[in-house]
C-alpha positions, 0 to 999 in steps of 0.5 A, a space after each residue: 780218680 785218676 786225677 788225684 792219684 796223679 796229684 798224690 804222685 806228684 806230691 810224693 815227687 816234691 819230696 825227693 833228694 837224691 839219696 832217696 832217688 839212690 835208696 828207692 831205686 835200688 831198694 824197688 828191685 828187691 821185688 822185681 819178679 819176686 826173686 827175693 821172696 822165692 828165696 826168702 819162701 825156699 830159705 823157709 821151706 829148707 829150715 825144718 822148724 818153718 818148712 810147713 810155714 814155707 810151703 805155704 808161703 810157696 802155694 800163696 805166691 802160686 795164687 799170687 802170681 795167677 790172680 794177680 800176673 796172669 788174670 788180673 794185669 791183663 783184664 785191667 791193662 791199666 797204663 802207668 801213672 808216666 804215661 798220664 804225666 809224660 814230663 817224669 823223668 823215669 829213675 828206673 827202666 820202664 816197666 812193661 807190664 800194666 799197672 794195676 794191680 802192683 805186683 811189687 805190693 801184691 807179693 810182698 803182702 802175699 808173704 806177710 799175709 801167708 805168715 800173718 794167718 799161719 796158725 800151725 808150725 813154728 813161726 820166727 819172732 819179729 818175722 811178720 814185723 820185718 816182711 811188713 816194713 819191707 812191703 810198705 817200703 817196697 809199695 812205697 818205692 813203687 808210688 815214689 818212682 812213678 810207676 804204680 798209681 795208689 790204688 795199684 798198691 792197695 789193690 796189691 794189698 788186698 790180693 797178698 790178703 787173698 793169697 795169703 789166706 789161700 795159701 793157708 787154707 790149701 795146706 790145711 786142706 792138703 794136710 787134714 787129707 793126707 792125714 786122712 788118708 794116713 788114718 784110713 790106710 793104717 785101719 785097712 791093715 
């Protein structure tokens, strides 16, 4: 599988241009440490009509951090693709973490699926499309820059699916328990 994935990455290298090199090198940094997505989530929490959605995303990001970065990256300990092909000159600083799964993809798709699965409250029109496009471009940038294998990206997308779902279910359970506690409290009075 690794040989096939290297051939995919090598093919992407044939598509490189100086303009795309600059764009992808800059764009990929939007996903570094999840900062863009954390700020995005905090903005949603700050807006009253999207506060509940922002809460879902905040919880989903915590799941993503633990599942992707703390558990799976260390469990699989997969080296980055540039170790397989040392002739590649990286356009960005050498990442220090393991390759599988892609944290950039996992975080972006955690946000996407968190919004997609969100059923309660207000949704902002087109927000899912914006996040999906961001997630696709961020994921592609990681392949373009030769810092992730395609299966790292696929794994990140599946983790995003799981974390988006878990974020929604967690807020749903908290909301149900809060409502039950309130009913129980008011009935006792």
